[in-house]
N, C-alpha and C positions, 0 to 999 in steps of 0.2 A: 652669804647665799644660804637659802633654806630649801628643804624639801616641802613642797606644797601640793596637796591634792585639790583640784578644782572640780566642782560639780558643773559639768557641761551639759546643758539642756538641749542643745541644738539651735539655740537662738543667738543673736548677736551679742547680748550683754555678757553672758558667761564665756563666750568665745574670746571677747576682748579682755575680760578679766584674766584669762589664761595667757593671752598674748602679752599683756603688760607685765605680768609676773615673770614670764620668761625673758622679756626684754630687760628686766632688772637684774638678770643673771641667776634667777632661782631655778632649781631643778623641779620642773612642773610635770605633774601627771594629771590626766583627766578621767573622770568617771561619769558615765551616763546612768542615772538611776531609772530603771524601768518601773513605773508606778501604775499609771492608768492602763487598763487592758486595751482600750480602744484608741490610744494615742501613743505612737512610737516615732520619735524623732531621732532615734539613735544613728540613723544614716547621716543626718546633718551634723550631729555631734562628732561622729567618726571622721567625716570629711574635714571638719574644722581642726580636729586634733592632728590629722594627717598633714594638713598644710602647715601646722605649727611644729610638726616633728616632735610631738610629745607622746608618752605612753598613754594608752587608752584602755579603759576597762568598762565593762557593762555589768551593772549590779541589778539583778532581777528581784524586785521586791513587790511584785504585783499581788500575790496572794495576801501578804501582810497588809498591803495598802487597802485592799478590799475589806479585810477584817477590822482594821484599825480606823481608817478614815471614812471610807464610803459607807460602811454600815452605820457609823455614828451619824453621819450627815443625813441618811435616810430616817433614822430613828428620831433625830431632833426635829426634822421637818414634820414627821408624822405626829409629833406631840404638839405641833402648832408653833414651834420656834423658827427662827430664821438664822441658821448657823452660817458662819464664815469658815469653810473647810480649810482654807489656806492657813489661817492662824493655828488651828489645831494640828494640821499636817506638819507645819514647820517645827513645832515643839515635839511632836510624838512620832513622826515618821521620817520626814525629809532630812533634817539635820542629824538625828540619831543614826540614820542609815549612812550618811556621809562620814560621820566619825567612826562608825563601825568598820567601814571599808578602809578608812585611813589607818586604823589600828591594825587591820589585817595586813596592810602593806608596810607597816612600820613608819608611818608618816604622822608627824604631830600637828602640823598646821594645815588648815583647809581654807578654801575660798569659794565664794559664789559671786554671781553678777547682780547682787541686790543693790538698790540705791538707799544706802544708809551708812552710818559711820559707827566706829567703836573706839573708845579711848579708855585708858586706865588711870585711876587716881586713888592714891592711898590703898593700893591693893585690891580695889574694887573696879570691875569692868562695867562700863556704861555704854548703852546703845544710844545713839543720837540720830536726829533727823538728817536727811540728806540736804546739802546746800541747794540741790536741784529740787525745789519745792513741788514742781509739777510731777516728779517721778518718785518722791519720797515713799519708801516702803517700811518705815519704822513701825507703823501701826501693825503690820502683818508679822513683825518679828519680836513683839514686846515680851513674849513668853520665853525667849531664849535665856537660859540661866547662866550663872557665872562660869561654869565649866565650859559651856558651849562658846560663850563670847571670848574666853581666853584663847581659844584655838582657831578663831575666825578672822579673816581679813576680807574686806570688800573693796577690791581694787578700783572699781568705777563708781564708788559710792557717792561722789559729789559731782560727777560729770553730767553734761547735758547730752541728749541723744544724738545730736548732730556730730558732736565730737567723737562719740562712741562709734558711730558708723564710719567716720573718717579714719579712725584707727583701724577698723576692720578692713577698710580698703588698703590702708598702708601695709597691713599684715597679710594681705591677699587671702582673707578669710571669706569663703564662699557665701556665707549668710549675711554679708554686710548690709544688704537691703531687705532682709526678710522681715515681714510684718510682725509686730508684737502680738502675742496671744491675748485675746480679750475674754476668753471663756474659762470657766472652771475646767481643769484638765479632763475630768471624767464626765463632764456635762457639756460636750462640744457644741450642741445646738441650743443650749439654754433651757431645754425641757427636762426637768428633774423628776417628773412624775413616774416614768418607767423605773427609775432607780428606787423610788419609794415603794412601788408595787412589788419589786423584786425582794426587797429586804423586809417589808412590812406587808405581808400578803393579805391581811384583813382589808376588806374593801373600804374605800372612803365613805364616810357617812355625810349625807346632806344634812343641812340644818338651816336655822333662820338667820337672815340678815336683819339686824335690829338697829333702828335709828337711835341716836343718842337720847331721845326722849322716851325710849322704851318701846316704841311701836315696831311691830314686825312688818317689814316692807319687802320681803322677798326670800328666796332660798339660795343658799350657797352650795358649791359642789364638793365641799370637803375642806376642813379647817386648814389643812396643810397647803392648800392651793393659793393662799393669800398671805400678804405681809403688811406690816404696819406702814401706812403712808401710801399704799397702792390706790390708784384711781382708775386705771384702765381694766377692762375685763370683768367688771362687776355686773353688767347686764341690766342695770336699773336706770330708768329715766327719772330724773328728779328736777326740782325747781332750781337747784344749784349743784355744782360739782360735789360728788360724794367721795369720801376717802375712808379706807380702813383705819379706824382710830383705836381699835383694841380687839382682843379675842377673849371670850369666856370659854376656856377650854373644857371645863366640867360640863357646862350646859351646851357645848357644841354650837356656840353662837358667834357670829362675826358682827362687831359693832361698827356702824358707819356714822359719819358726821361731817361737819365742815372742816375746812383746812385749819382754822384756828384752834380746833379741838385737838389737833395733833401736838400742840405745844405743852410741855410740862417742864417743871424746874428741878425734878429729882428722879433718881433711879436707885435701885439696889443691885449689887453685883456680888457674885460668889466665885469660888476657885481663884482667888486673887493671888497675884505674884507681886513682889517688890524688889527693886534692884539690889538693895543691901540685905534683903531677906529678913529685915526687921521693920515692919511697917509702923509708922507713928500712929498714935491714937487718933489724932486730928491733924490734917495738913491742908494747905492751899496749893492749888496747881491749875494747869490748863488741862482739859480733857477732851478727847475725841470720842464720839459715840458710833462712828462708822469710818471706813477708810476715806471716804470723800468729804467728811465733816471738817470744817475749818478749825474746830477747837473752840472751847469756851472756858472762862474762868469759873472755878467751883471750889467748894469745901468738901473734903473727903473725911468721913468719920468711920473709924473701924467699929464694926458691930459684933464681930465674932472672930474666930481663929482665922478664917479665910473669907470673910464677908465684909462689905462696906456699904455705906449710904453716901451717895453723891448728891449735893445740892448745888445747882448752878446759880450764878448771879442773875442770869436772865433765862427765861424759858427756852428750851431747845425743841426742835421739830422732829417728830417721828423717831423717838427713842425706841429701839426694837429689841425685845427679848431674844436671846440667842447670839446677838452680835457682841462685840467687845467694847468696853470703855477703857481707853488707854490714857494714862496720866503722864504729863510732861512738866518738867521744870525748865522753862525756856526751850532749848533745843534737845534736851536730854530726856529720854524715856525713863520714868522712875517706877512704873508698874502698871497694873491694870487687872481686869477680870471680866468674866462673862456676865452680861446683863440679864438679870432675872425678870 
């Protein structure tokens, strides 16, 4: 039997994680971390904890979340990048806060309702894909370090959603059929422009839409309003569908072209991490360039202390600066970095 602190979010996944750990005979406590100012599901988290008869804590980290996560998200978008705030939050806010609360309570092990796995081999902890490929969240967790992985368990990591909901019913958990959240927690309606305006008060600058042959074909509303691969919302009638194929940040230009122009076979990445903390100079692996990407075979070459060049065997579509490239050896996450 172990003492385990579970991050309960108010959803069914984390509630069932707590239920399973208690069912195994562990001494389980729950903590709801209040992060986004405009999203509070502590009521659902409290009710789940009450039904499970476990200790419940609320940890208010909203001010730190704004300073660490939201401000970076706004700045990255303002610079023309397309950040994935969940990746950054997991490494720098959510999990550090969970361990911080666990330490305060004198609890060594922690758990969440993520779909992924962890195993140890030769004294090294590895993150792996979930066997539920439709829900796998290993991409979002690739930056968790050895110290973090050694203190984590993912009780529902390989389960399918129907079984999770069935367990919630078995445990009389009130959020058994609560819908999954689809939005970034601090961008509930999908419109991130007010957040950019709050943190980057300089007005957006209009600029040129430029076709891939160099011809100016229209005006854009601000470089932060567009992302690589975007087709809708361009406001330009053309003889064929137009896509955002690139950004010239210094010239404040959005480059438009055909779908086939979105494909490239290489990228560079920085701020890289590696599972054993000693990245090889050159290695082969499979890499994902976004959460929904199926993965592709590639060669990774170390170019600096924390930088790499990735060359894919076949061209990949819409590789986007600001997103992450994550490296896999089979089912195991071996590293990754932010796409430049």
